C-alpha positions in Angstrom: 111.2 62.7 150.5 110.0 66.1 151.3 108.7 68.6 148.7 108.8 72.2 149.6 106.3 74.6 148.1 108.1 77.7 146.9 105.1 79.6 145.7 102.3 79.5 143.2 103.3 78.5 139.7 100.9 80.8 137.9 103.4 82.3 135.6 102.7 82.7 131.9 105.6 81.2 130.0 105.0 83.7 127.2 104.9 86.7 129.6 108.6 87.6 129.1 108.2 87.5 125.3 105.0 89.7 125.5 106.8 92.2 127.8 109.8 92.3 125.5 107.6 93.0 122.4 105.8 95.8 124.3 109.1 97.4 125.3 110.3 97.2 121.7 107.2 98.8 120.4 107.4 101.7 122.9 111.1 102.4 122.3 111.3 101.8 118.5 112.2 104.8 116.4 111.8 105.2 112.7 114.6 104.4 110.4 116.0 107.0 108.0 117.9 106.5 104.8 120.2 109.1 103.4 121.4 108.9 99.8 124.6 110.7 98.8 124.8 113.0 95.8 127.0 110.6 94.0 124.3 107.9 94.4 121.6 110.2 93.2 123.7 110.9 90.1 124.1 107.1 89.5 120.4 106.6 89.8 119.6 109.2 87.2 121.5 107.2 84.6 123.8 108.4 81.9 123.1 109.9 78.5 123.9 106.7 76.8 121.3 104.8 78.8 118.6 107.3 78.0 119.4 107.2 74.3 119.4 103.4 74.3 116.0 103.3 76.0 114.7 105.7 73.4 115.9 103.4 70.6 114.3 100.4 72.3 111.0 102.2 72.7 111.1 103.3 69.1 111.7 99.7 67.9 109.0 98.4 70.1 106.5 100.9 68.7 107.5 99.9 65.1 107.2 96.2 65.8 103.8 96.6 67.4 102.5 98.7 64.6 103.9 96.4 61.9 106.2 99.0 60.4 109.5 97.2 61.3 110.9 95.3 58.4 113.9 92.9 58.7 116.5 93.0 55.9 117.6 89.4 55.6 120.7 90.2 53.6 121.9 92.6 56.2 121.3 90.0 59.0 123.1 87.3 57.1 126.0 89.7 56.4 126.4 90.6 60.1 126.2 86.9 61.1 128.9 86.0 58.5 131.1 88.8 59.8 130.7 87.8 63.4 131.5 84.1 62.9 134.3 84.5 60.4 136.3 87.3 62.0 
């Protein structure tokens, strides 16, 4: 059996991968995002959301300062109405 020598086998198996990464880094461009005016309006939120957040913040402040008092009769009344209607 005869084995022919085709050339030196001094190739780096990772050479192609390294060259590919180099090419990608050289040719890469920065990405850009464009947001439409409708999307900007949706991100701002509605009037209801801002009012709701204001109420939540007010309740948080009252709870933290100890000013918030729960009316047990009113809570029981709302629970009764919810479960019986």
